C-alpha positions as CSV (number, residue, x, y, z in Angstrom):
1,M,-15.5,-9.9,9.3
2,S,-18.5,-9.3,7.0
3,N,-17.4,-5.8,6.1
4,A,-13.7,-6.6,6.1
5,A,-11.6,-5.9,3.0
6,I,-8.6,-7.6,4.5
7,S,-8.4,-10.0,7.4
8,V,-5.5,-12.0,8.9
9,D,-5.9,-14.7,11.5
10,D,-3.0,-15.8,13.7
11,L,-0.6,-14.8,10.9
12,S,3.0,-15.8,11.6
13,L,6.3,-15.9,9.8
14,T,9.4,-17.6,11.3
15,I,12.7,-17.6,9.5
16,G,15.7,-19.5,10.9
17,G,14.0,-19.8,14.3
18,A,13.4,-16.0,14.5
19,K,9.8,-14.9,14.8
20,I,9.4,-12.1,12.2
21,V,5.6,-11.9,12.4
22,D,4.1,-13.5,15.5
23,G,0.4,-14.4,15.7
24,I,-1.3,-11.3,14.3
25,T,-5.0,-11.2,14.0
26,L,-6.5,-8.1,12.4
27,S,-9.3,-7.0,10.2
28,V,-9.5,-3.8,8.1
29,A,-12.9,-2.6,7.0
30,K,-13.8,-1.6,3.5
31,G,-12.9,2.0,3.0
32,E,-10.8,2.3,6.1
33,T,-7.3,3.7,6.3
34,L,-5.0,1.8,8.6
35,G,-1.6,3.1,9.6
36,V,1.0,0.5,10.6
37,I,3.8,1.8,12.7
38,G,6.7,0.4,14.8
39,P,10.5,0.5,15.1
40,N,12.8,-0.9,12.4
41,G,12.6,-4.7,12.5
42,A,9.1,-4.8,14.0
43,G,7.8,-6.9,11.1
44,K,5.8,-4.2,9.2
45,T,7.0,-4.9,5.7
46,S,7.0,-8.6,6.4
47,L,3.3,-8.3,7.3
48,F,2.7,-6.6,3.9
49,N,4.6,-9.4,2.2
50,L,2.4,-12.0,3.8
51,I,-0.8,-10.1,2.8
52,S,0.3,-9.5,-0.7
53,G,1.6,-13.0,-1.2
54,L,5.3,-12.4,-1.6
55,R,5.9,-14.5,1.5
56,A,4.1,-17.7,2.6
57,P,3.1,-17.7,6.3
58,T,4.5,-20.3,8.7
59,R,1.1,-20.2,10.4
60,G,-2.2,-18.5,10.0
61,K,-4.6,-17.3,7.2
62,V,-5.1,-14.3,5.0
63,F,-8.6,-13.3,3.7
64,I,-9.6,-10.8,1.0
65,N,-13.3,-9.9,1.2
66,N,-13.7,-12.9,3.5
67,F,-12.3,-15.2,0.8
68,E,-9.2,-17.1,2.0
69,V,-6.1,-16.4,-0.2
70,T,-3.4,-17.9,2.1
71,N,-2.1,-20.1,-0.7
72,A,-2.9,-17.7,-3.6
73,T,-0.1,-16.2,-5.7
74,P,0.6,-12.4,-5.7
75,A,-0.9,-12.3,-9.2
76,E,-4.1,-14.1,-8.0
77,R,-4.4,-11.7,-5.1
78,A,-3.9,-8.7,-7.5
79,K,-6.9,-10.0,-9.5
80,L,-8.9,-10.0,-6.3
81,G,-8.1,-6.4,-5.7
82,I,-4.8,-6.0,-3.9
83,G,-2.4,-3.3,-5.1
84,R,0.9,-2.4,-3.5
85,T,3.8,0.1,-3.6
86,F,7.2,-0.7,-2.1
87,Q,9.8,1.1,0.0
88,T,11.9,1.7,-3.1
89,S,10.5,3.0,-6.4
90,S,9.4,0.2,-8.8
91,V,8.4,1.6,-12.1
92,F,9.5,0.7,-15.7
93,A,12.1,3.4,-16.1
94,S,12.5,3.0,-19.9
95,L,8.7,3.4,-20.5
96,T,6.8,6.6,-20.5
97,V,4.7,7.6,-17.5
98,L,1.5,7.0,-19.5
99,E,2.7,3.5,-20.6
100,N,3.4,2.5,-17.0
101,A,-0.1,3.4,-16.0
102,R,-1.6,1.9,-19.2
103,L,-0.1,-1.5,-18.5
104,A,-1.7,-1.5,-15.1
105,A,-5.0,-0.5,-16.5
106,E,-4.8,-3.2,-19.2
107,A,-4.0,-5.8,-16.6
108,N,-7.4,-5.0,-15.0
109,L,-9.4,-4.4,-18.2
110,G,-8.1,-7.3,-20.2
111,G,-5.9,-5.7,-22.8
112,S,-2.7,-7.3,-24.2
113,M,-0.4,-5.7,-21.6
114,S,2.3,-5.5,-24.3
115,M,5.1,-3.0,-23.8
116,L,5.7,-3.0,-27.6
117,R,2.2,-1.9,-28.7
118,K,1.5,1.8,-29.0
119,A,-0.1,3.1,-25.9
120,Y,-3.0,4.7,-27.8
121,S,-4.2,1.4,-29.3
122,F,-6.5,0.4,-26.4
123,K,-8.6,3.4,-25.6
124,P,-10.3,2.2,-22.3
125,A,-6.9,1.5,-20.8
126,I,-5.6,4.9,-21.9
127,A,-8.6,6.7,-20.4
128,K,-8.2,4.9,-17.1
129,A,-4.4,5.6,-17.1
130,Q,-4.9,9.3,-17.8
131,E,-7.6,9.6,-15.2
132,S,-5.2,8.0,-12.6
133,L,-2.3,10.3,-13.7
134,A,-4.6,13.3,-13.2
135,V,-5.4,12.3,-9.7
136,V,-1.7,12.4,-8.7
137,G,-0.9,15.5,-10.7
138,L,1.2,13.9,-13.5
139,T,-0.8,14.7,-16.6
140,D,1.8,17.1,-17.8
141,R,4.5,14.4,-17.5
142,Q,2.6,11.6,-19.1
143,F,4.9,11.4,-22.2
144,A,8.1,11.7,-20.1
145,L,10.2,8.6,-19.5
146,A,9.4,7.3,-16.0
147,G,13.2,7.1,-15.3
148,S,13.5,10.8,-15.8
149,L,11.0,11.6,-13.0
150,S,12.1,13.0,-9.6
151,H,11.9,10.7,-6.6
152,G,8.7,12.4,-5.5
153,D,7.1,12.1,-8.9
154,K,8.0,8.4,-9.1
155,R,6.1,8.0,-5.8
156,R,3.1,9.7,-7.4
157,L,3.4,7.4,-10.5
158,E,3.4,4.3,-8.3
159,I,0.2,5.4,-6.7
160,A,-1.3,6.2,-10.2
161,I,-0.3,2.6,-11.3
162,V,-2.3,1.2,-8.3
163,L,-5.2,3.4,-9.1
164,A,-5.1,2.4,-12.8
165,S,-5.2,-1.3,-11.8
166,D,-8.5,-0.4,-10.0
167,S,-7.3,-2.2,-6.8
168,E,-9.8,-2.1,-4.0
169,V,-7.1,-2.5,-1.3
170,V,-3.9,-0.4,-1.5
171,L,-0.8,-1.3,0.5
172,L,1.6,1.6,0.8
173,D,5.0,0.6,2.2
174,E,6.7,3.8,3.4
175,P,5.3,6.1,0.7
176,M,7.2,9.1,2.2
177,A,10.6,7.4,2.2
178,G,13.1,9.7,0.6
179,M,10.6,12.5,0.0
180,S,11.6,16.1,0.4
181,V,9.9,18.0,3.1
182,E,7.9,20.2,0.7
183,N,6.5,17.1,-1.2
184,V,5.2,15.3,1.9
185,P,2.0,17.4,2.3
186,V,1.3,16.9,-1.5
187,L,1.6,13.1,-1.3
188,T,-0.4,13.1,2.0
189,E,-3.3,14.7,0.2
190,I,-3.1,12.3,-2.7
191,I,-3.2,9.3,-0.2
192,R,-6.2,11.0,1.5
193,S,-8.1,11.2,-1.7
194,I,-7.6,7.5,-2.4
195,S,-9.8,6.7,0.5
196,R,-12.1,9.8,0.5
197,D,-12.8,10.2,-3.2
198,F,-12.3,6.6,-4.5
199,G,-13.4,4.5,-1.5
200,K,-10.3,2.5,-1.4
201,T,-9.1,0.6,1.6
202,V,-5.6,1.8,2.5
203,L,-3.0,0.0,4.6
204,M,0.1,2.2,5.1
205,V,3.4,1.6,6.7
206,E,5.0,4.9,7.5
207,H,7.6,6.4,9.9
208,H,6.3,10.0,9.6
209,M,4.1,10.0,12.7
210,H,2.3,13.2,11.8
211,V,1.3,11.7,8.4
212,V,0.0,8.5,10.0
213,L,-1.9,10.4,12.7
214,G,-3.4,12.8,10.2
215,L,-4.6,10.1,7.7
216,A,-5.4,6.9,9.6
217,D,-8.8,5.9,11.0
218,R,-6.9,3.4,13.1
219,V,-3.3,2.8,13.9
220,A,-1.7,-0.7,14.4
221,V,1.5,-0.7,16.4
222,M,3.9,-3.6,15.8
223,H,6.9,-4.5,18.1
224,Q,9.2,-7.6,17.6
225,G,6.7,-9.1,15.2
226,E,3.7,-8.8,17.5
227,L,0.7,-6.5,17.4
228,L,0.7,-4.3,20.5
229,I,-2.5,-2.4,19.9
230,C,-4.8,-1.4,17.0
231,A,-7.0,1.6,17.9
232,D,-7.9,5.1,16.9
233,P,-4.8,7.5,16.8
234,K,-5.6,9.3,20.0
235,T,-5.8,6.0,22.0
236,V,-2.6,4.7,20.4
237,V,-0.4,7.8,21.2
238,N,-1.7,7.8,24.8
239,D,-1.2,4.1,25.4
240,P,1.6,3.6,28.0
241,T,2.8,0.3,26.3
242,V,3.2,2.1,23.0
243,Q,5.0,5.0,24.7
244,S,7.5,2.6,26.3
245,A,8.0,0.2,23.4
246,Y,8.0,2.6,20.4
247,L,7.4,6.3,20.9
248,G,9.7,6.7,23.9
249,E,8.1,9.9,25.0
250,E,4.7,11.5,25.1
251,L,3.3,13.1,22.0
């Protein structure tokens, strides 16, 4: 665990007698990209909720950089370096693209985080926000209202917000959901750069198998709340248990 950015030990969530997440033990190394796959209802988003603190586990522990955070709030985990996007877009639609990123930067740098102050009044946060927007290709849209962005650009903005917060660990929950075919390769390269160019640890839930296989160092396969296997992509796609439980046919 010494090099682990995120670790979970016997992590479990039971709701109304149903096992949503069942006894998962897993470590993700610093700078690693881990793809999390599985059929609908496998417990993937619930696992992310447990890691990010939106849900309290029924059993088990969560560690960030070997520091236990099982009872920490989402805000406390964010301060320790956890950033997350969700299946549906979650931006401040009435604020500009720049202001969205600026708020995230100020949360990390210690500004006021006020939505009422002018975005230019805290220059370190502005510099960080503009740097993050440049990474995702939104510099030319920085003064547009976030609500006016296309779905694909909102996805880019969400990633920029995480980058602006300087999170060490980035949880991406179905980043390609609702994306047009032509935008998938663009967003794939943005995600690749998060790890390659910025050294972030990335955990990604995604249904686009070619995206996962192209980005992930390892792939974790969940089924009925359990972890079937966590290994390199080639090992995973050739595993007979995975073929039977999830993929259904050879890749």
